[in-house]
VONUKE-118284 format. One line per field, with one value per atom (N, C-alpha, C, O, CB): x, y, z; atom name. Coordinates in steps of 0.2 Angstrom, whole numbers, plus 5000, padded with zeros to 4 digits. Glycine has a CB too. Layout:
# VONUKE-118284
x [X|...]
y [Y|...]
z [Z|...]
atom [CA|...]
END
This chain:
# VONUKE-118284
x [4986|4992|4989|4983|4995|4994|4992|4991|4994|4997|4988|4987|4992|4992|4982|4998|5004|5008|5012|5009|5007|5011|5007|5010|5011|5000|4997|4999|4999|4990|5000|5001|5008|5010|5000|5013|5020|5020|5024|5024|5014|5015|5010|5009|5015|5007|5002|5006|5008|4995|5007|5010|5005|5003|5015|5004|4999|5001|5007|4997|4996|4998|4994|4988|4996|4997|4994|4992|4996|4997|4987|4985|4990|4991|4978|4991|4996|4993|4987|5002|4996|4994|4999|5005|4993|4998|5002|5000|4995|5001|5006|5005|5008|5014|5008|5005|5007|5008|5003|5001|5013|5014|5019|5022|5016|5019|5024|5022|5016|5024|5026|5023|5016|5014|5029|5014|5008|5009|5014|5007|5004|5005|5008|5008|5008|5011|5015|5009|5012|5020|5003|4999|4997|4996|5002|4997|4994|4987|4986|4994|4983|4975|4976|4973|4969|4979|4979|4981|4978|4983|4986|4988|4983|4982|4995|4980|4975|4969|4965|4973|4967|4962|4963|4959|4959|4970|4972|4973|4971|4979|4975|4975|4969|4968|4978|4963|4956|4954|4952|4951|4956|4953|4957|4954|4954|4963|4964|4960|4961|4971|4956|4951|4953|4950|4949|4960|4962|4959|4956|4969|4960|4956|4959|4962|4953|4960|4963|4956|4951|4968|4959|4954|4957|4963|4952|4953|4956|4954|4948|4955|4958|4955|4956|4961|4959|4950|4949|4951|4949|4942|4955|4958|4951|4947|4965|4950|4946|4950|4955|4942|4946|4950|4945|4939|4954|4947|4943|4943|4940|4947|4947|4947|4942|4938|4954|4940|4935|4936|4941|4934|4931|4931|4932|4928|4924|4937|4939|4934|4931|4944|4932|4927|4927|4922|4929|4933|4934|4934|4935|4940|4933|4934|4927|4922|4937|4927|4921|4921|4925|4921|4916|4915|4915|4912|4909|4919|4920|4925|4928|4912|4926|4931|4938|4943|4930|4938|4945|4946|4952|4944|4941|4941|4935|4930|4943|4934|4928|4930|4935|4926|4924|4925|4920|4914|4924|4924|4920|4922|4926|4922|4918|4920|4925|4926|4914|4929|4935|4932|4936|4939|4926|4924|4922|4924|4917|4919|4918|4924|4924|4913|4930|4935|4938|4941|4940|4938|4941|4937|4940|4942|4931|4926|4928|4928|4920|4930|4933|4941|4943|4933|4944|4951|4950|4952|4955|4945|4944|4940|4940|4939|4938|4934|4940|4939|4927|4946|4951|4949|4950|4952|4947|4944|4948|4946|4937|4954|4959|4966|4969|4962|4967|4973|4978|4982|4974|4979|4983|4980|4977|4991|4982|4980|4985|4990|4974|4984|4990|4987|4982|4997|4990|4988|4992|4998|4989|4989|4993|4991|4985|4991|4995|4993|4987|4982|4990|4987|4982|4975|4971|4981|4975|4969|4970|4976|4967|4965|4966|4966|4962|4961|4970|4970|4971|4974|4975|4967|4967|4964|4960|4964|4967|4964|4960|4962|4971|4953|4948|4951|4952|4941|4951|4952|4947|4949|4951|4941|4936|4937|4937|4928|4939|4940|4945|4945|4940|4950|4957|4954|4955|4963|4951|4950|4945|4946|4947|4940|4935|4938|4936|4929|4944|4947|4952|4953|4951|4955|4959|4956|4958|4964|4949|4945|4943|4942|4939|4943|4941|4945|4943|4942|4952|4957|4961|4965|4954|4959|4962|4968|4968|4955|4972|4978|4974|4970|4986|4977|4974|4978|4984|4972|4976|4980|4978|4972|4981|4982|4980|4985|4991|4979|4982|4986|4986|4981|4983|4992|4993|4999|5004|4993|4998|5004|5010|5010|5002|5016|5023|5023|5026|5028|5020|5021|5016|5018|5020|5011|5006|5009|5009|5000|5013|5017|5021|5021|5022|5024|5029|5025|5028|5032|5020|5016|5014|5014|5011|5011|5010|5015|5014|5008|5021|5027|5028|5031|5032|5027|5028|5022|5024|5029|5016|5010|5010|5009|5003|5012|5012|5019|5020|5006|5024|5031|5032|5036|5034|5027|5028|5023|5020|5026|5021|5017|5022|5028|5014|5020|5024|5023|5018|5022|5028|5028|5032|5037|5031|5027|5030|5030|5025|5026|5036|5036|5035|5039|5041|5031|5029|5032|5031|5021|5037|5040|5039|5038|5046|5040|5040|5047|5052|5039|5047|5053|5058|5064|5051|5054|5059|5056|5050|5061|5059|5057|5052|5046|5063|5054|5050|5043|5038|5055|5044|5037|5032|5026|5038|5035|5031|5028|5022|5035|5032|5029|5024|5019|5035|5026|5020|5013|5008|5022|5013|5008|5004|4998|5010|5007|5005|5002|4997|5010|5005|5003|4997|4992|5008|4997|4991|4985|4979|4992|4985|4979|4975|4969|4980|4978|4975|4970|4965|4972|4973|4969|4972|4969|4970|4978|4981|4982|4982|4988|4983|4985|4993|4997|4983|4995|5002|5007|5012|5004|5005|5008|5008|5013|5005|5002|5000|5003|5006|4993|5004|5008|5015|5019|5007|5018|5025|5026|5032|5027|5021|5022|5022|5026|5017|5018|5017|5023|5026|5010|5026|5033|5038|5041|5036|5039|5044|5043|5048|5042|5036|5035|5038|5041|5028|5036|5037|5045|5048|5033|5048|5055|5058|5062|5058|5055|5056|5055|5058|5052|5049|5046|5050|5051|5039|5053|5057|5063|5066|5059|5066|5072|5070|5075|5075|5064|5063|5061|5058|5057|5062|5061|5064|5061|5062|5070|5074|5072|5076|5081|5067|5063|5058|5056|5059|5057|5052|5055|5061|5050|5052|5053|5054|5059|5048|5051|5052|5050|5045|5047|5053|5052|5050|5053|5059|5044|5042|5041|5039|5035|5044|5043|5038|5037|5049|5033|5028|5030|5029|5024|5032|5034|5027|5022|5039|5028|5023|5021|5025|5024|5015|5012|5013|5012|5015|5016|5018|5015|5018|5027|5009|5007|5005|5006|5000|5004|5002|5009|5009|4999|5014|5021|5022|5023|5028|5020|5020|5016|5018|5018|5009|5006|5006|5004|5002|5010|5014|5019|5020|5016|5023|5029|5025|5027|5033|5020|5017|5014|5016|5012|5010|5008|5014|5013|5005|5018|5025|5028|5031|5031|5027|5030|5025|5027|5031|5019|5014|5015|5016|5005|5016|5016|5023|5023|5017|5028|5035|5034|5037|5041|5031|5031|5026|5027|5027|5022|5018|5023|5022|5011|5028|5033|5039|5042|5037|5039|5043|5043|5037|5042|5048|5048|5045|5042|5054|5046|5044|5039|5042|5050|5033|5030|5025|5021|5026|5024|5019|5013|5013|5022|5007|5001|5001|5004|4995|4997|4997|4992|4986|4994|4994|4990|4988|4992|4994|4983|4980|4977|4975|4973]
y [4909|4907|4900|4900|4913|4896|4888|4888|4893|4883|4883|4882|4880|4881|4877|4878|4876|4882|4882|4871|4887|4894|4897|4901|4898|4897|4900|4897|4901|4900|4891|4888|4890|4890|4880|4891|4894|4899|4900|4896|4904|4909|4911|4917|4914|4906|4906|4903|4898|4900|4907|4905|4904|4908|4911|4898|4896|4899|4898|4888|4901|4904|4900|4901|4912|4894|4891|4895|4900|4885|4894|4898|4896|4890|4897|4900|4899|4899|4902|4905|4895|4895|4899|4897|4887|4905|4909|4909|4910|4916|4908|4908|4914|4915|4901|4917|4924|4921|4919|4930|4921|4920|4925|4929|4912|4923|4928|4928|4925|4936|4930|4930|4933|4938|4934|4931|4934|4942|4944|4931|4947|4953|4957|4963|4954|4953|4957|4961|4965|4951|4959|4963|4958|4962|4970|4952|4947|4948|4947|4941|4950|4951|4959|4960|4951|4963|4969|4969|4973|4973|4964|4964|4960|4962|4960|4955|4952|4957|4956|4944|4961|4965|4972|4975|4966|4973|4978|4975|4979|4982|4969|4966|4965|4966|4959|4963|4963|4970|4970|4962|4975|4980|4983|4987|4985|4980|4982|4980|4982|4981|4975|4973|4967|4966|4979|4964|4960|4953|4952|4959|4949|4943|4937|4932|4940|4938|4934|4929|4931|4939|4924|4920|4919|4918|4912|4920|4920|4914|4914|4926|4910|4905|4907|4909|4898|4905|4908|4903|4897|4909|4903|4899|4897|4902|4902|4891|4890|4889|4886|4885|4891|4890|4888|4888|4898|4886|4884|4890|4889|4877|4895|4901|4905|4905|4906|4908|4914|4919|4921|4917|4921|4928|4935|4937|4929|4938|4945|4949|4948|4947|4954|4960|4963|4964|4966|4963|4967|4962|4964|4970|4956|4950|4948|4948|4942|4946|4945|4938|4936|4951|4934|4928|4927|4930|4926|4922|4920|4925|4924|4920|4930|4935|4934|4933|4943|4935|4934|4927|4925|4937|4922|4915|4913|4916|4914|4906|4903|4900|4897|4898|4902|4900|4894|4894|4908|4889|4883|4882|4885|4876|4877|4874|4869|4866|4870|4868|4863|4856|4853|4863|4854|4847|4848|4843|4845|4853|4852|4852|4850|4858|4856|4855|4848|4846|4860|4845|4838|4834|4829|4834|4834|4831|4830|4825|4834|4837|4838|4835|4833|4845|4834|4832|4824|4821|4833|4821|4814|4812|4806|4812|4818|4816|4818|4817|4822|4819|4822|4828|4828|4816|4832|4837|4844|4849|4839|4843|4849|4848|4843|4851|4853|4852|4852|4847|4856|4856|4855|4859|4864|4857|4856|4859|4859|4855|4857|4864|4863|4867|4870|4866|4866|4869|4875|4875|4865|4881|4887|4890|4892|4891|4892|4896|4891|4894|4904|4885|4881|4880|4877|4882|4883|4883|4880|4881|4889|4876|4873|4879|4884|4867|4878|4882|4877|4872|4887|4878|4874|4877|4881|4867|4873|4876|4869|4864|4877|4871|4866|4865|4869|4868|4857|4856|4859|4860|4850|4859|4860|4868|4869|4860|4872|4879|4879|4883|4884|4876|4877|4874|4878|4872|4868|4865|4870|4871|4860|4872|4877|4883|4886|4879|4885|4892|4889|4894|4895|4885|4883|4881|4882|4878|4878|4877|4883|4882|4875|4889|4896|4897|4900|4904|4895|4897|4903|4905|4898|4906|4912|4910|4905|4917|4915|4913|4914|4918|4918|4910|4908|4910|4908|4900|4914|4917|4915|4915|4925|4912|4910|4913|4914|4902|4914|4917|4912|4909|4924|4911|4905|4905|4908|4899|4902|4904|4899|4895|4902|4902|4898|4890|4887|4901|4888|4880|4877|4872|4877|4880|4878|4879|4874|4882|4885|4887|4880|4877|4894|4877|4872|4865|4862|4871|4865|4859|4859|4854|4859|4866|4867|4866|4863|4874|4869|4868|4860|4858|4872|4856|4848|4846|4842|4843|4848|4846|4849|4845|4848|4855|4858|4862|4868|4863|4858|4860|4867|4871|4855|4867|4874|4879|4883|4872|4879|4885|4891|4889|4884|4897|4902|4905|4907|4908|4905|4907|4913|4914|4901|4918|4924|4925|4925|4930|4927|4929|4937|4940|4927|4938|4945|4946|4942|4947|4952|4953|4960|4964|4952|4962|4968|4973|4970|4969|4979|4983|4983|4984|4991|4981|4980|4975|4974|4986|4972|4969|4973|4971|4966|4979|4983|4985|4987|4990|4986|4988|4981|4982|4989|4975|4969|4969|4967|4963|4970|4970|4974|4973|4972|4981|4987|4984|4986|4994|4981|4979|4973|4973|4977|4969|4963|4967|4965|4958|4972|4974|4978|4978|4977|4982|4987|4982|4985|4991|4976|4972|4970|4969|4966|4970|4968|4963|4963|4975|4958|4951|4945|4940|4949|4948|4942|4944|4950|4941|4939|4940|4941|4938|4934|4944|4945|4939|4939|4949|4933|4927|4926|4924|4921|4926|4925|4929|4927|4925|4935|4940|4938|4939|4948|4936|4934|4928|4927|4932|4923|4918|4920|4917|4912|4924|4926|4929|4929|4933|4933|4937|4932|4932|4942|4927|4922|4917|4915|4917|4917|4912|4916|4913|4909|4923|4927|4927|4926|4934|4928|4927|4921|4921|4927|4916|4909|4908|4905|4903|4911|4912|4916|4914|4915|4921|4926|4922|4923|4933|4918|4913|4909|4907|4908|4908|4903|4907|4904|4897|4913|4917|4914|4914|4923|4912|4909|4903|4901|4908|4900|4895|4897|4892|4891|4902|4906|4908|4908|4912|4909|4910|4918|4920|4908|4921|4929|4932|4929|4933|4937|4941|4948|4952|4940|4950|4957|4960|4958|4958|4966|4970|4975|4980|4973|4973|4978|4983|4983|4976|4988|4994|4999|5000|4999|5001|5004|5010|5014|5005|5011|5017|5017|5021|5023|5010|5010|5003|5000|5010|5002|4995|4994|4988|4994|4999|4998|4997|4994|5005|4999|4997|4989|4986|4999|4987|4979|4976|4971|4977|4978|4976|4975|4971|4979|4981|4982|4977|4974|4988|4975|4970|4963|4959|4969|4962|4955|4954|4949|4954|4959|4959|4958|4953|4965|4962|4962|4954|4952|4967|4950|4945|4939|4936|4943|4940|4935|4937|4932|4937|4943|4944|4941|4939|4953|4942|4939|4931|4928|4941|4928|4920|4919|4913|4917|4923|4921|4922|4920|4925|4925|4926|4920|4920|4932|4916|4910|4907|4906|4906|4904|4900|4893|4891|4900|4891|4884|4885|4886|4880|4883|4882|4877|4877|4889|4872|4867|4869|4873|4860|4866|4868|4865|4860|4864|4868|4866|4860|4861|4873|4855|4848|4846|4847|4840|4845|4844|4837|4835|4849]
z [4755|4758|4761|4763|4764|4762|4764|4772|4775|4762|4774|4781|4785|4791|4781|4781|4785|4786|4791|4782|4782|4783|4788|4792|4777|4789|4794|4801|4806|4793|4801|4808|4810|4815|4808|4804|4806|4810|4814|4800|4808|4812|4818|4820|4807|4819|4825|4830|4830|4823|4835|4842|4847|4851|4845|4848|4854|4861|4863|4855|4865|4871|4877|4877|4872|4881|4885|4890|4892|4887|4894|4900|4906|4907|4902|4910|4915|4922|4923|4915|4926|4933|4937|4937|4936|4940|4943|4951|4953|4940|4955|4962|4965|4963|4965|4969|4973|4980|4983|4972|4982|4989|4993|4990|4991|4999|5003|5010|5012|5000|5016|5023|5024|5020|5028|5029|5032|5033|5036|5040|5031|5031|5027|5027|5036|5021|5016|5011|5007|5012|5011|5007|5000|4995|5006|5000|4996|4993|4987|4999|4998|4996|4992|4987|5004|4996|4991|4984|4980|4994|4983|4977|4972|4967|4977|4974|4970|4970|4964|4972|4974|4973|4968|4965|4979|4969|4963|4957|4952|4966|4955|4949|4946|4940|4950|4951|4949|4945|4940|4955|4949|4946|4940|4937|4951|4938|4931|4926|4920|4929|4926|4921|4917|4912|4917|4918|4913|4914|4919|4915|4909|4910|4913|4910|4903|4919|4924|4928|4929|4929|4930|4934|4941|4942|4931|4945|4952|4956|4958|4956|4959|4963|4971|4973|4962|4974|4981|4985|4984|4983|4991|4995|5000|5001|4999|5002|5008|5015|5015|5007|5020|5027|5032|5030|5030|5037|5042|5048|5053|5044|5047|5053|5052|5046|5052|5057|5057|5052|5051|5062|5050|5045|5049|5053|5041|5047|5049|5047|5042|5046|5050|5049|5042|5039|5054|5039|5033|5027|5022|5034|5029|5023|5020|5024|5026|5014|5011|5008|5004|5005|5010|5009|5001|4997|5012|4998|4992|4987|4981|4989|4991|4988|4991|4987|4988|4997|5002|5002|5001|5009|5005|5006|5006|5005|5013|5006|5008|5014|5015|5003|5019|5026|5028|5027|5031|5030|5032|5039|5041|5027|5042|5049|5048|5042|5053|5053|5054|5052|5048|5061|5054|5052|5045|5042|5057|5041|5034|5030|5024|5032|5033|5029|5030|5025|5030|5035|5035|5031|5028|5043|5031|5025|5019|5016|5025|5017|5011|5009|5004|5010|5015|5014|5013|5008|5021|5018|5017|5010|5008|5022|5006|5000|4994|4988|4999|4996|4991|4986|4980|4987|4990|4986|4985|4982|4989|4988|4987|4983|4984|4993|4979|4976|4981|4980|4971|4986|4991|4998|4997|4988|5004|5009|5014|5014|5012|5020|5026|5031|5031|5024|5037|5043|5043|5042|5050|5045|5045|5051|5052|5039|5056|5062|5065|5068|5061|5066|5068|5065|5068|5074|5059|5055|5048|5046|5054|5045|5039|5034|5035|5037|5028|5022|5016|5016|5022|5010|5006|4999|4999|5008|4994|4985|4983|4982|4978|4983|4980|4973|4968|4979|4972|4964|4959|4953|4963|4962|4956|4954|4948|4960|4959|4956|4952|4947|4961|4952|4948|4941|4936|4952|4941|4935|4931|4925|4936|4934|4931|4928|4923|4936|4932|4930|4924|4920|4936|4924|4919|4913|4907|4921|4914|4908|4903|4897|4909|4908|4904|4898|4893|4910|4898|4893|4896|4892|4886|4901|4903|4909|4912|4907|4910|4916|4922|4923|4916|4926|4934|4939|4939|4934|4943|4949|4954|4955|4949|4959|4965|4971|4970|4966|4977|4983|4988|4989|4985|4990|4994|4998|4996|4990|5005|5009|5006|5002|5017|5009|5007|5007|5002|5011|5012|5012|5007|5003|5020|5006|5000|4994|4990|5001|4993|4986|4985|4980|4987|4990|4989|4986|4982|4996|4989|4987|4980|4977|4991|4978|4971|4965|4960|4971|4967|4963|4962|4957|4965|4967|4966|4961|4957|4973|4962|4958|4951|4946|4962|4951|4944|4943|4945|4943|4941|4940|4937|4938|4937|4931|4926|4929|4925|4918|4935|4938|4938|4939|4946|4937|4938|4946|4949|4932|4948|4957|4957|4955|4962|4961|4963|4971|4974|4961|4973|4981|4982|4979|4985|4986|4988|4994|4998|4989|4994|5000|5003|4998|5000|5009|5010|5009|5006|5015|5010|5008|5015|5016|5005|5020|5026|5031|5031|5030|5036|5041|5046|5048|5045|5047|5052|5048|5051|5053|5041|5038|5040|5042|5029|5039|5039|5046|5047|5038|5051|5058|5059|5062|5064|5056|5057|5055|5058|5052|5048|5046|5050|5050|5040|5053|5057|5063|5065|5059|5066|5072|5072|5076|5074|5066|5063|5062|5063|5057|5061|5059|5064|5064|5055|5070|5078|5078|5080|5081|5075|5074|5078|5079|5066|5082|5085|5092|5093|5082|5097|5104|5103|5099|5108|5108|5108|5107|5103|5114|5110|5108|5101|5098|5112|5098|5092|5087|5082|5091|5088|5084|5084|5079|5085|5090|5090|5086|5083|5097|5086|5082|5074|5070|5084|5072|5065|5062|5057|5064|5068|5065|5065|5059|5070|5069|5069|5063|5060|5076|5061|5054|5049|5045|5053|5048|5043|5042|5036|5044|5046|5046|5042|5038|5053|5044|5041|5034|5030|5045|5032|5025|5021|5015|5024|5024|5020|5017|5012|5024|5022|5019|5014|5011|5025|5012|5007|5000|4996|5009|4999|4993|4988|4982|4994|4989|4982|4980|4975|4984|4983|4979|4974|4971|4984|4973|4969|4963|4963|4973|4957|4950|4951|4947|4945|4954|4954|4961|4964|4949|4964|4969|4967|4963|4973|4971|4969|4976|4981|4965|4976|4982|4983|4979|4984|4988|4990|4993|5000|4992|4989|4994|4997|4993|4990|5003|5005|5001|4999|5012|5001|4997|4990|4986|4999|4987|4980|4978|4974|4979|4980|4978|4971|4969|4982|4967|4960|4956|4950|4958|4959|4956|4956|4951|4959|4961|4962|4957|4954|4970|4956|4953|4945|4941|4954|4943|4937|4935|4929|4937|4941|4941|4939|4935|4948|4943|4942|4935|4932|4948|4932|4927|4921|4916|4926|4921|4917|4917|4912|4921|4923|4924|4918|4914|4933|4920|4917|4909|4906|4920|4907|4900|4897|4891|4899|4901|4899|4899|4894|4905|4903|4903|4897|4894|4909|4894|4888|4882|4876|4886|4883|4878|4877|4871|4880|4882|4881|4875|4873|4886|4872|4866|4867|4863|4863|4873|4875|4882|4887|4876|4881|4887|4886|4881|4890|4891|4890|4894|4899|4893|4892|4895|4902|4904|4890|4907|4914|4915|4913|4918|4917|4917|4925|4929|4913|4926|4934|4934|4939|4936]
atom [N|CA|C|O|CB|N|CA|C|O|CB|N|CA|C|O|CB|N|CA|C|O|CB|N|CA|C|O|CB|N|CA|C|O|CB|N|CA|C|O|CB|N|CA|C|O|CB|N|CA|C|O|CB|N|CA|C|O|CB|N|CA|C|O|CB|N|CA|C|O|CB|N|CA|C|O|CB|N|CA|C|O|CB|N|CA|C|O|CB|N|CA|C|O|CB|N|CA|C|O|CB|N|CA|C|O|CB|N|CA|C|O|CB|N|CA|C|O|CB|N|CA|C|O|CB|N|CA|C|O|CB|N|CA|C|O|CB|N|CA|C|O|CB|N|CA|C|O|CB|N|CA|C|O|CB|N|CA|C|O|CB|N|CA|C|O|CB|N|CA|C|O|CB|N|CA|C|O|CB|N|CA|C|O|CB|N|CA|C|O|CB|N|CA|C|O|CB|N|CA|C|O|CB|N|CA|C|O|CB|N|CA|C|O|CB|N|CA|C|O|CB|N|CA|C|O|CB|N|CA|C|O|CB|N|CA|C|O|CB|N|CA|C|O|CB|N|CA|C|O|CB|N|CA|C|O|CB|N|CA|C|O|CB|N|CA|C|O|CB|N|CA|C|O|CB|N|CA|C|O|CB|N|CA|C|O|CB|N|CA|C|O|CB|N|CA|C|O|CB|N|CA|C|O|CB|N|CA|C|O|CB|N|CA|C|O|CB|N|CA|C|O|CB|N|CA|C|O|CB|N|CA|C|O|CB|N|CA|C|O|CB|N|CA|C|O|CB|N|CA|C|O|CB|N|CA|C|O|CB|N|CA|C|O|CB|N|CA|C|O|CB|N|CA|C|O|CB|N|CA|C|O|CB|N|CA|C|O|CB|N|CA|C|O|CB|N|CA|C|O|CB|N|CA|C|O|CB|N|CA|C|O|CB|N|CA|C|O|CB|N|CA|C|O|CB|N|CA|C|O|CB|N|CA|C|O|CB|N|CA|C|O|CB|N|CA|C|O|CB|N|CA|C|O|CB|N|CA|C|O|CB|N|CA|C|O|CB|N|CA|C|O|CB|N|CA|C|O|CB|N|CA|C|O|CB|N|CA|C|O|CB|N|CA|C|O|CB|N|CA|C|O|CB|N|CA|C|O|CB|N|CA|C|O|CB|N|CA|C|O|CB|N|CA|C|O|CB|N|CA|C|O|CB|N|CA|C|O|CB|N|CA|C|O|CB|N|CA|C|O|CB|N|CA|C|O|CB|N|CA|C|O|CB|N|CA|C|O|CB|N|CA|C|O|CB|N|CA|C|O|CB|N|CA|C|O|CB|N|CA|C|O|CB|N|CA|C|O|CB|N|CA|C|O|CB|N|CA|C|O|CB|N|CA|C|O|CB|N|CA|C|O|CB|N|CA|C|O|CB|N|CA|C|O|CB|N|CA|C|O|CB|N|CA|C|O|CB|N|CA|C|O|CB|N|CA|C|O|CB|N|CA|C|O|CB|N|CA|C|O|CB|N|CA|C|O|CB|N|CA|C|O|CB|N|CA|C|O|CB|N|CA|C|O|CB|N|CA|C|O|CB|N|CA|C|O|CB|N|CA|C|O|CB|N|CA|C|O|CB|N|CA|C|O|CB|N|CA|C|O|CB|N|CA|C|O|CB|N|CA|C|O|CB|N|CA|C|O|CB|N|CA|C|O|CB|N|CA|C|O|CB|N|CA|C|O|CB|N|CA|C|O|CB|N|CA|C|O|CB|N|CA|C|O|CB|N|CA|C|O|CB|N|CA|C|O|CB|N|CA|C|O|CB|N|CA|C|O|CB|N|CA|C|O|CB|N|CA|C|O|CB|N|CA|C|O|CB|N|CA|C|O|CB|N|CA|C|O|CB|N|CA|C|O|CB|N|CA|C|O|CB|N|CA|C|O|CB|N|CA|C|O|CB|N|CA|C|O|CB|N|CA|C|O|CB|N|CA|C|O|CB|N|CA|C|O|CB|N|CA|C|O|CB|N|CA|C|O|CB|N|CA|C|O|CB|N|CA|C|O|CB|N|CA|C|O|CB|N|CA|C|O|CB|N|CA|C|O|CB|N|CA|C|O|CB|N|CA|C|O|CB|N|CA|C|O|CB|N|CA|C|O|CB|N|CA|C|O|CB|N|CA|C|O|CB|N|CA|C|O|CB|N|CA|C|O|CB|N|CA|C|O|CB|N|CA|C|O|CB|N|CA|C|O|CB|N|CA|C|O|CB|N|CA|C|O|CB|N|CA|C|O|CB|N|CA|C|O|CB|N|CA|C|O|CB|N|CA|C|O|CB|N|CA|C|O|CB|N|CA|C|O|CB|N|CA|C|O|CB|N|CA|C|O|CB|N|CA|C|O|CB|N|CA|C|O|CB|N|CA|C|O|CB|N|CA|C|O|CB|N|CA|C|O|CB|N|CA|C|O|CB|N|CA|C|O|CB|N|CA|C|O|CB|N|CA|C|O|CB|N|CA|C|O|CB|N|CA|C|O|CB|N|CA|C|O|CB|N|CA|C|O|CB|N|CA|C|O|CB|N|CA|C|O|CB|N|CA|C|O|CB|N|CA|C|O|CB|N|CA|C|O|CB|N|CA|C|O|CB|N|CA|C|O|CB|N|CA|C|O|CB|N|CA|C|O|CB|N|CA|C|O|CB|N|CA|C|O|CB|N|CA|C|O|CB|N|CA|C|O|CB|N|CA|C|O|CB|N|CA|C|O|CB|N|CA|C|O|CB|N|CA|C|O|CB|N|CA|C|O|CB|N|CA|C|O|CB]
END
């Protein structure tokens, strides 16, 4: 069989850049951890933040934690793909992490807040964006309350911000509902979305 015929039946699969976003407390970290547990060949980009580490968080898995001064030095050096101020603290995606992940040839998944996702869409228009939402506002509020990481004023600010972020779900390519006690179903949907995106007849490689 000729090489030209072989090429006809060889369908290239460019690596995808997948953005998982949603309001605070919706379970984005849980989704990433459960996706990791599936053992699929995904590369996960870890967000850097200037906020303090919570007791249950692991450096390098949940976030990279740095001081505000260090974060500002990295901003000045143009080391972030995107960054923003969220609830008074910096959050951002280091460029080096994304480039290294994309160079692996595997699909890249990043967890990012809603305003950060909007910036990524501008920089990488062919990124696959997934909005993770709760099954009800009451459930979202319950999750935020049970975290016990905020003052009463901070909690109310997060709830108000979450309501505003929910209104922006239509900006995303896909919406996945993270039903309470059914997180694996949401993971199944996310993986199915990634598989479907690979079946598109036209998909250009991600360029950074």
